[in-house]
N, C-alpha and C positions, 0 to 999 in steps of 0.2 A: 518674272515667271514664278508661279507659286510651286509648292512642293509636289502637288499632284501632276502638274505639267512636266516637272522634272522626271517623275516616275515614268510617265507615258513616253517622254522623249527617250529615256534610257531603254525602254522596252522596244521602241521602233529601231533604235540604233543596233540593238542586239539582233533584231531580225535582219537588218541590212547585212551584218557580218555573216549571219547564217546563210542568207541567200547567195552571198558572194562565194561561199564555200560549197555551193550546192552540187558540184561535180566530184567531190572528193570521197564518195562512197566506195568502200573497198569490197564489200560482199555483194552477192546477188541472191535475190529471192528465188525459190523454186516455184513460186506461184505466179509471179509477174516478173518478167525480165526482158531485156532487149536481145533481139536476134536480127542481124542485118538491119539495124537502126529502127526496127519496129518492135512494139510491145507484143509479147507472147504471153498468153494466159494458160496456165495449167488447169485443165478441167477436173472436176471430181469424177468418180466412176459413173455418175448419172448425167454428166454434162454440165453441171453447175459451174459457175466461175465467179471470180471477184468482179464486182460490178464496175462498169465504166462510170465513175463518179463525176466526170467532167461536165455533165449537164446541170450541175448545181450552180446557182447564182442568177443574177439579174439577166433577163432575156435568154435564159438557158445556158449561161456560161460563156466567158470569153468576150463579153461586150462591155465597153467602158461605161461607167456610171455617167449620166449626163450632167452638164453644168447648166442648170435652168436659169434663165434671165430673171433678174429682180423685177417684180411687178408692183411691189408695195413695201415701203420701209416703215417700221415702227420706231419712233423716236423715244429715247429714254428720258424721262423727266423725273428727277429725284423727288421723293416725297409721296408719290402715288402709292397707296396702301395695297391695291389689288389690280393687277394688270390683266386679269383673265379676260374681261370683256373687250379691252382694247386690242389685245392680240387676236382674240377670236373674231372680232369684227374685221380685222385685216385679212385673216384666213378666209372668212366668208366672202369678202369683197373679191379676192382673187379667185375663189371657187366659182363665182358667178361670171367670170370672164370667159370668152370663147377660147376653144382649144386651138393652139397653133403648133403644128408639127408635133402633136402628141402631148403638149404641155400648156398649162395656163400661166404659170409663173411662180416665182418664189417670193415668200414673205421674209424680208431681212430684218433681224433685230439688231438695232444699234448696240454698242457696248453698254452693259449695265446689268443690274440684278433685278429681275422681273418677278415680283411676288405674285403667285397665282394660287387661287383657292379651289379651282376646279380643273377638270381635264380639258386640255386644248384639243379640239377635234378637227381632223382632216377627213371630210366625208365626200370629197370629189376627186376625180382623176386629175393627174397632172399638176398637183400642188405640192410645193416644198416649203418647209420652214427652215431657215438658215440663220445661224449666229454669225457675229462678226469675229475678226481675229483670224488665227490660223489653227491647224490641228493641234499644235503643241502650246498654244497660247490663246485659248478660247476666252472671248471677252463678253459673251452673252450668257447669262445664267438664269435658269428658271428656278426660283426658290419656292418650294412647295409648303403650303400650310392649309388649314381648314379640315374639312371632312375627308373621309377615305376616297382616294381617287388615283388614277394614273396621270402622270404629267402630260402625256400625249396619247391620243387614241386615233389610229388610222383605220377607219371602218365606216362603211356606209350605213351600218346599223339597221339593215333590212332583215326581215325575218328569213331565216335559213331553214331549209328542210333537208334532213338526211334520208328521207324516204327514197328507196330504190324502186323504180318501176320496171318490172320484167315484161311488160306488155310487148315491147319491141326488142326484146333481148334475143340473143342467139347463143348456141351452145359451143363451147370450146371442145374440139374433137381430140386433141392430143391427150394421150394417156399420161404423159409426163411433160411438163413445161419446165425446163431448168431455170434456176435463177440466173439473171443476166441476159435472158432471151430478148430479142427484138421483135419476134413475130409469133403468131399462133395460127393454127388451122381451125376453121369454124364451119358450122353447118350451112351458113349462107353468107355470101359476100355482097349481095346487092342491097343488104340492109344498111351498110355503112360505106362511106366514101372517104377519100383523102381529105384531111382537114377536120373531120368529125372528131369530137371529144367523146370518149367512152369510159365506162367504168368496168374494169376487170374484177369480177365478183367471185370470191372464193368462199364457199359455204363452210361454216363451222359445224362439223358433224360429230356425232357420238364417237365414231371410229377415230377421228383425228384427235379429239380430246384425250382419248385413252392412249393413243400412240405417243402423244406429247407428255403423258403422265400428269395431266392437269385435271383429271376427273376425280381426284381423291384429296382435295384440299379441305382441311378442317382446322378450325381455330376456335378455341373456347367452346367446344361442343357444337359448333355450327358449321355447316358446309359453306365453303367459299367458292365463288364463281369466278373463274379466270376469264373466259369469254363464253357467253351464253350459247348453248347449242341452238341451232336454227338461225343465228345471226350471220352476218357476212363480213368478210375482210375485203375492202375495196381499194383499188389503185386507179387513179385517174391518168389517162394517157390520150394522146392525139394520134390519129391514124395518119401514117405517112403515105402508104399505098395499099391497094387491094388488087391482088392477082390470083385468079382462080379461087381456091378455097383458103388462101393465106392472107392474113392482115399483118402488116408491118407497122410498128409504132415509131414515133420520133425519139422516144426515150426508152431505154431497156426496162424490163420488169425486174423487180427487186425482191421477189419471193419465188418459191417453186410451187407448182400446182400438180398434185399427184391424184389421179382419178381414183386410186384405191381408197384414199382418205377423204375425197370430196364427193363420194357417191357418183362420180362421173358427172358432176353438175356445175362445173365452173362455167360462168356465163359472162357475156359481154352485153352491156346495156347502154343506152344513151346517158351521157353524164348529167348529173343533177345541175340545176342552175346555181351559179355562184356569183353574187353581185360584189365582187372584190373591188377595193380601191386599187387603181392601177396608175403606174408611172408617178408615184408620189414618194416623198421621203423626208427625213430629218437630217440636218447636217450641222456640224461644227458648234455644238451646244454643250453646256454644262447643266446638269440637273441635280439639285441639292435638296434632300429631304431631312427633316429632323431625325436624330438617331432613334432607332427602333430596336430596343432590347426586349423583344417580345417573341412569342410564337407566331409563326407566319399566319396562323388563322386569325390573329388579332392585329395584323399589320394594317397600316393606314395608307402608306404611300408606295406606289409602284412606279416604274419608269415609263415603259412604252407597251402599248397593246396594238398589234397590227393584224388586220385580216386583209391581205393584199396579194396582188400578182404584179410581177415586174416592178417591185418597190425596193427601197433601200434605206438603211440607217448607216450614216457615215460620220466618223469623228465625233463621237459622243462620250462624255464623261458623266457617269451616274454615281453620286455619292450618297450612301445611306438609304437608297431605295431598297425594296425587298420584292422578291419574285420579279426582278427588274425588267426583263425584256421577254415578252411572249409574242411569238409570231406564228400565225397560221396562214395558209394560202400556198402559193408556189412561186418559184423563180424569184427569190429574194436574196439580196446581198446585205450582210451585216459586217461592216468593215471598220476596224479600229474603234470598237466600242469597249469602253472600260467601265467596270463596276467595282467600287470600293466600299466594303462593309467593315467599319471599325466597331460598331455596336454588335456584340456577339448575339447570334440568334439563340433563343431559348427553346428547349424541348427536343424530343427525339425525332419527331416528324419534321423534316427539313424543307426549306423552300428551294426551288430551282431558280437560280439567278438568270440563266438563259434557258428558255424553253422553245426551241425551234420546232414546233409541232406542225410542220407542213412538208411539202415535197420540193426538191430542187433548191434547198437553202444552203448558202455558203456563208459561213462565219470565218472571216479572214482577219488575222492579227488582232483578235479580241483578247481581253483578259478579265479575270476576276481576282480580287484580293478579299479573303474572308474565310471564316471558320464555321463549322457546323452547318454547312449548306451543301446542296448539290450545285457545283459550279455550272454544270449543264445537265438537265434532266429532260428526257423525252417522254411524252404522254402515251396514251393508249392508241393502238392501231394506226400509228403514223407510218406512212409509206414513203421512203426516201426517193432519191439519194439526198443525204444531208452530209455536208463536209465542214469539218473544223480544220482550218489551215493556219499553221504558225501561230497558234493560240497559247497563252501562258496563264496558268492558274496557281495562285499562291495561297497557302493555308491548307487545311485538311479537307477541302472540298473535292468532290469526285465528279466524273462523268458517268452517267448511267442511262441505258435504255430502261426506263423506270418501270414500265408495266405493259402487260397485255399485248405483246407481239407487235413491236415496231421494227422496221427492217431497213438495213443498208445505211449505216453510218460509216464515215471515214474520218478518223482522227489522224491528221497528217502533220508530222513534225510538231506535235504538241508537248508541252511540259507541265507536269503536276509536281510541284516541289515537295509537298507533304501529303498529297492525295493520290488518286489513281483512276483507273478506267475499269468499269464493270460491264462485261457482257455476260449476264448471269440469270439464273433462275431465282426469283425472289419468293417463290412458293406462296405460303399463306400470308406473307407480309402485305400490309395495306389492303385488307379485304380480298386477298387472292390475286396479287399482281402477277404471279407466275413468271413464265419466261418473258423477259423484257425485250430481248432483241436477238436477231439472227442476221446472217449475211453481212456482218460488220467487220471493219478492219482498223487496227491501230498500226500505223506505218511510221517507222523511225521516230517513235515517241519515247519520252523519258518520264517515268513515274516512280513513286515510292513502291507501288505494287499494282499488279493486274489480277482481276478475277475474270478469267477467260474460260467460259464453259460452252459446251457444244450441245445445242438442243437436238433431240432425235431427228434424224433425216436432214440436218442443216449444218452449217459451218459458221464459225467466227475465227478470225485470224489476228494474231499479234506478230508483226513482221519487222525485223530490224530494230527492235526496241530494247530499252533498258528498264529493269525493275523486277522486283521479286514476284515470282509466280505463287499465287495463293490458291490452294486447294480448299474447297468448301463443300459442305453438305447442303442439302436444301434447308433453308432457314427453319429453325425450331426442331430440327432432327439432330439428335446427339449420338445416335448409333447407326443410322442408315449409311449407305455408301456415299462416297464423294461423287459429286457430279463429274461426268466425263470432261476432260480438258478439251478446250478448243485447240486450234493449230497454233503452235509457236514455231516460227521460222527465223533462222539467223538471230536468235535471241542473244542480246549482249553485243551485237555488232550491227551498225547501220548498213543499209543496203542501197544500191543504186537502182533506179533513179532516186535522187534525194527526196523529191516530192512526187508521190504517185498522182495526185490531182493535176499538177502542172504538166507532168509527162503525158497524161491522158488527154488533157486539154490541147497541148501542142500537137499530138498525133491526130486528133480529130479536126482541129481548126487551123493549125499552123502557128508559127511564131508570133504573128500579129495578135493572136488572141491573148497570149501572155503579156505582151506589151500593153494591150488594152486594159488589163486589170492590174498593171503596175509591177509586173515581174519580167 
């Protein structure tokens, strides 16, 4: 067993001890707590609440990751200088097989070091690439070389359109839709039926930009744009039922909708077409890149790029990749994925090692070791829920809702030994990143420090956690007021339930759902 396997094994054992002590919380949050064995949520004055995050993960949470049968084995032959075509041909062969119970099959790599000069692409549903060995002793390694590329790409590579069609749209009638809501009232209900996918579209108006104090961003004498007036913030949801003028969704909404600031123009429209890769994943692999002591704009080697639905990454070790794991899509589980960066990143603009830029994503027992990075960074206009559960981050890396209004993250029992968690206004930074996140929660976390700020009309919460509270002004302001603090509840003392995500999952789906995901 090599030293990196020992590090990962120690990490997993620590999690086991933590889980074993999961019932020892002494305090109780005033925002989410048990009453008569049920979770109770304290609403804000306008009815907003902490989101039910349990919908994050493969198949919408609480579903075991599948064990897909091996359909093709790649044998390791020492001396082959480039395995890219050999492995890609095996993936393509399995991709051409018929689907059986939702899957085509797994490509198994025998133990060995497979030098690859290009990205290995999974572009079909139901295909898995799996290494040999076990999670703490991975015996199959992808060794990256050659031109700039990601080790693996899971994407059908079809042209995607973000254009919203309002031709068949209907108006939301509610004057205020609180965060956490499962339903809205609409002008017509015969337009959509149960099972339809829709986009809830929140218009970006002049009034809202002014209310958020994002209409006055200037840098180097030039005005910066946070989110362009006239654009839309969209959230994809599936309709559960339609009764009279009310539509109910299968997953709660993770933002509020105020008619005063939307010009009473929030709309529901048919969801855009998304040709995701489905039911595919990577398992039990080590990915190794040459050391990259460069700025991320000059990096050559990335880990995984995924655009999928109901997909997973499980038991991966990534060594020296940069901007290592980027996932878009929905209902994705990233479990026990470790990123180790020994070569220090250069420059003030930093890479995000994990970028879960989709909806209903669960990062479970993941870790990053590295400095001068974002351990986890979320991009623009990302609509959660996104959950980081029992994750560990070593070095001065941080979590940040990085830019332009992404919503509903839960950091649940996460540790940042020298870094921290930012729910903050980035102001003019990065061409006007502005407010990065709202409706987010740090639950029973331990950090060096927290930057927890409260956007106008919204909330962020740090509950049951340990770490210094940092007050900050908007970046580049030396004399302006400090941003209003978000909610700190039971700071310096853990609360019960030990895990909010697991408690919510158990309440929604029962004990078997926890067993299904290994808890």
